[in-house]
C-alpha positions in Angstrom: 32.7 -29.3 54.9 32.0 -26.3 57.0 32.4 -22.5 56.9 35.2 -21.1 54.8 36.5 -24.6 53.7 37.6 -24.0 50.1 40.6 -26.2 50.0 38.5 -29.2 49.0 41.4 -31.4 47.5 43.6 -30.9 50.6 40.8 -31.8 53.0 39.7 -34.9 51.1 43.4 -36.1 50.9 43.8 -35.5 54.7 40.5 -37.4 55.4 41.7 -40.6 53.7 45.2 -40.4 55.2 47.0 -39.3 51.9 48.2 -36.0 53.4 50.3 -35.6 56.5 49.5 -31.9 57.0 48.5 -29.2 54.5 51.3 -26.7 53.6 50.4 -23.1 54.3 49.8 -20.9 51.3 49.6 -17.2 51.9 47.7 -14.8 49.6 47.5 -11.0 49.3 44.3 -9.9 51.0 42.9 -6.6 52.5 41.4 -5.8 55.9 42.2 -9.0 57.8 41.0 -8.8 61.5 43.9 -9.3 64.0 46.4 -9.1 61.0 48.8 -7.1 63.2 49.8 -10.4 65.0 51.9 -11.3 61.9 54.3 -8.5 63.0 55.2 -10.8 65.9 55.9 -13.8 63.7 59.7 -13.1 63.3 60.0 -12.8 67.0 58.1 -16.0 67.6 60.4 -17.9 65.2 63.5 -16.3 66.7 62.7 -17.6 70.2 62.4 -21.1 68.8 58.6 -21.6 68.8 58.7 -24.1 65.9 62.2 -25.6 66.5 62.0 -29.4 66.8 58.2 -29.5 67.2 58.0 -32.7 65.2 60.1 -34.5 67.9 58.0 -33.1 70.8 54.5 -33.0 69.2 54.0 -35.9 66.8 50.4 -35.9 65.5 48.4 -38.4 63.6 47.9 -37.6 59.9 45.5 -34.8 59.5 44.8 -31.5 57.9 46.4 -29.4 60.6 50.1 -29.8 61.5 51.7 -28.9 64.9 53.3 -25.8 63.4 49.9 -24.3 62.4 48.4 -25.2 65.8 51.2 -23.6 67.8 51.1 -20.5 65.7 47.3 -20.3 66.2 47.7 -20.6 70.0 50.4 -17.9 69.9 48.3 -15.6 67.8 45.3 -16.2 70.1 47.4 -15.2 73.1 48.6 -12.0 71.4 45.0 -11.2 70.5 43.9 -11.6 74.1 41.8 -14.7 73.5 42.2 -16.3 76.9 40.8 -19.7 76.1 40.2 -22.1 73.2 36.4 -21.6 73.8 36.9 -17.9 73.0 37.7 -18.8 69.4 34.0 -19.5 68.8 33.4 -15.7 68.6 35.8 -15.1 65.7 35.5 -15.8 62.0 37.4 -19.0 61.2 38.1 -18.0 57.7 39.7 -14.7 58.6 41.9 -16.5 61.2 42.8 -19.0 58.6 44.3 -16.3 56.4 46.8 -15.5 59.2 48.0 -19.1 59.0 48.0 -19.6 55.3 45.0 -22.0 55.5 41.4 -21.8 54.4 40.2 -21.7 58.0 41.3 -22.6 61.5 40.0 -25.8 63.3 36.8 -25.6 65.2 36.9 -25.6 68.9 36.3 -29.3 69.4 39.0 -30.2 66.9 41.5 -27.8 68.5 40.8 -29.2 71.9 41.4 -32.7 70.6 44.6 -31.7 68.9 45.9 -29.9 72.0 45.1 -33.0 74.1 47.0 -35.2 71.7 50.0 -32.8 71.7 50.0 -32.8 75.5 50.4 -36.5 75.8 53.3 -38.2 77.7 54.8 -35.0 79.1 56.0 -33.7 75.8 55.2 -30.0 76.5 57.4 -30.1 79.6 60.3 -31.5 77.6 59.7 -28.9 74.9 59.6 -26.1 77.5 62.8 -27.4 79.1 64.6 -27.4 75.7 63.4 -23.8 75.0 64.5 -22.6 78.5 67.9 -24.2 78.1 68.3 -22.4 74.7 67.2 -19.1 76.1 69.6 -19.4 79.1 72.5 -20.2 76.9 71.7 -17.4 74.5 71.7 -14.8 77.2 74.2 -15.8 79.9 74.5 -12.3 81.2 70.7 -12.2 81.9 70.7 -15.7 83.4 73.1 -14.6 86.2 70.2 -13.2 88.2 66.8 -14.9 88.0 63.7 -13.5 89.6 61.1 -15.9 90.9 57.5 -14.8 91.5 54.2 -16.6 92.1 50.9 -15.6 90.5 47.5 -16.9 91.6 45.3 -18.0 88.7 41.6 -18.2 89.8 39.6 -21.1 88.4 36.0 -20.3 87.6 35.0 -23.7 86.1 32.9 -26.4 87.6 34.8 -29.6 86.5 36.9 -30.0 89.6 37.2 -28.6 93.1 40.7 -27.1 93.4 42.1 -26.0 96.8 41.6 -22.4 97.8 44.4 -19.7 97.6 44.4 -16.2 98.9 43.9 -13.8 96.0 45.3 -10.4 96.9 43.5 -8.4 94.2 40.1 -9.8 95.4 41.1 -10.0 99.1 39.4 -13.4 99.2 40.3 -17.1 99.3 39.2 -18.6 95.9 39.8 -21.8 94.1 42.9 -21.3 92.1 46.3 -22.7 91.0 49.6 -21.0 91.3 52.1 -20.3 88.5 55.7 -19.7 89.5 57.5 -17.7 86.9 61.3 -17.6 86.6 62.3 -14.4 84.7 65.4 -12.4 83.9 65.6 -9.1 85.7 64.3 -7.3 82.6 61.1 -9.5 82.7 62.1 -12.0 80.0 60.6 -15.3 81.0 62.7 -18.5 81.1 60.2 -21.0 82.5 56.9 -21.3 84.4 55.9 -24.1 86.8 52.2 -24.6 87.6 51.2 -25.9 91.1 47.6 -27.1 91.6 48.4 -27.8 95.3 50.8 -25.1 96.3 53.5 -26.3 98.8 54.9 -22.8 99.1 57.7 -20.9 97.5 60.6 -22.6 99.3 59.5 -26.1 98.5 58.8 -25.2 94.8 62.3 -23.7 94.5 64.1 -26.7 96.1 62.0 -29.4 94.5 61.1 -28.0 91.1 63.0 -24.8 90.1 66.5 -25.5 91.3 66.8 -29.0 89.9 65.7 -27.7 86.5 68.1 -24.8 86.6 71.0 -27.0 87.6 70.3 -29.3 84.6 70.1 -26.5 82.1 71.9 -23.4 83.4 75.2 -22.7 81.6 77.0 -22.0 84.9 75.7 -25.1 86.7 78.4 -27.3 85.2 81.1 -25.2 86.9 82.2 -26.3 90.3 83.6 -23.2 92.1 86.3 -23.6 94.7 84.9 -23.8 98.2 87.9 -22.0 99.8 88.4 -18.3 100.0 85.7 -15.7 99.3 82.2 -17.2 99.0 81.3 -17.5 95.3 78.1 -18.5 93.5 77.1 -19.8 90.1 73.9 -17.6 89.8 71.6 -15.6 92.1 67.9 -16.2 92.8 65.7 -13.2 93.7 62.4 -13.7 95.5 60.0 -12.0 97.9 59.5 -12.4 101.7 57.7 -15.8 101.3 61.2 -17.3 100.7 62.7 -15.9 103.9 64.3 -18.8 105.9 67.8 -18.8 107.4 68.0 -22.6 106.9 66.9 -22.2 103.3 69.6 -19.5 102.8 72.2 -21.9 104.2 71.1 -24.8 101.9 71.3 -22.5 98.9 74.8 -21.3 99.8 75.9 -24.9 100.2 74.9 -25.5 96.6 76.8 -22.3 95.5 73.6 -20.5 94.7 73.2 -16.9 96.0 69.9 -15.4 97.0 68.5 -12.0 97.5 65.2 -11.2 99.3 63.5 -8.8 101.6 64.3 -9.0 105.3 61.1 -10.4 106.8 62.0 -9.3 110.4 64.0 -6.1 110.2 65.2 -4.6 113.4 65.0 -0.9 114.4 65.6 1.8 111.8 69.2 2.7 111.2 70.5 6.1 111.7 70.0 8.3 108.6 73.7 9.3 108.9 74.6 5.9 107.6 72.9 6.4 104.3 74.8 7.9 101.3 73.8 8.7 97.8 74.8 5.9 95.4 74.5 5.7 91.6 72.6 2.5 90.8 72.4 1.2 87.1 69.0 -0.3 86.3 68.5 -3.2 83.9 67.2 -0.7 81.3 70.5 1.1 81.4 69.1 4.1 83.3 71.2 5.3 86.2 69.3 6.5 89.3 70.5 7.8 92.6 69.5 6.0 95.8 70.3 6.5 99.5 71.8 3.2 100.6 73.5 1.8 103.7 75.0 -1.6 104.4 75.7 -3.8 107.4 76.6 -7.4 108.1 73.9 -9.3 109.9 74.0 -12.7 111.6 70.8 -14.8 111.5 69.5 -17.2 114.0 71.4 -20.2 112.6 74.7 -18.3 112.7 74.8 -17.5 108.9 76.3 -14.1 108.1 74.6 -12.1 105.3 74.8 -8.6 103.8 71.9 -6.4 104.8 71.3 -3.4 102.5 68.7 -0.7 103.2 67.3 1.9 100.9 66.0 5.1 102.5 63.0 6.7 100.7 62.0 10.3 100.7 59.2 9.5 103.3 61.8 8.1 105.7 60.9 4.4 105.1 63.8 1.9 105.1 63.5 -1.1 102.8 65.7 -3.9 104.2 67.2 -6.4 101.7 69.2 -9.5 102.6 71.7 -11.3 100.3 74.4 -13.9 100.4 
């Protein structure tokens, strides 16, 4: 039956359809490679890795259940195994001990199971349910969301993806783009993959904002439109998202934004800058030299422009609604 397969009865029962999935049974053992990943098991369960997986990932009767497969993929990521193919270089029996099984599935079986679990958009529904749970569990962190794009280079030969500029390589390479939506302390809420990247603004308006409005705890609140401008939450992004018309559309949806000024004017007088205590997300308080003005953009929209003066004399200009 293969290397390290000592659960003969369980495998025979699964092969004839008499067993839905084998139940894990852990044993006391010594010197297990990658055993340290078990220290992360409470955290993985706390964030909801296995909550409702039978609803989102129904599998045909077999030896491996969706809970064992998800834990295996999570442990592989923690062990810096970047692909399913990389599992070939590791002892299947030793990895099985981490899951309470005799061995982990071979690469071909694991690919087949992952393909089956990815059917009919179920991973996206599962991801949305997790994101909604995380946002509701940490409303104070969900008030300010940081959006950032990361280029993921594709080195395979199965398809010809469009090329993207990769800053670390200073080259245009075939790649996809992952847009991460994080809390300000780095906690991830969701990720959106774009094979053909339409740009940050389009991704925010077409993908990220509709998802946030459907799951964010503050989206159900309709704030009054009179008086001082108010917002339900704030989006933080880099210069790629600079667009006066985009700022206006966000403001009309009661969503604030914060980004770098892409076209700052001349440097401000250093007399305008004053030392200000700034609390960081970590709780540390640092002192920065800051100055603020109101600025009117080309479409007539008024924003706050805040500048930070560094020790070298450089002024970092930030715009926010």
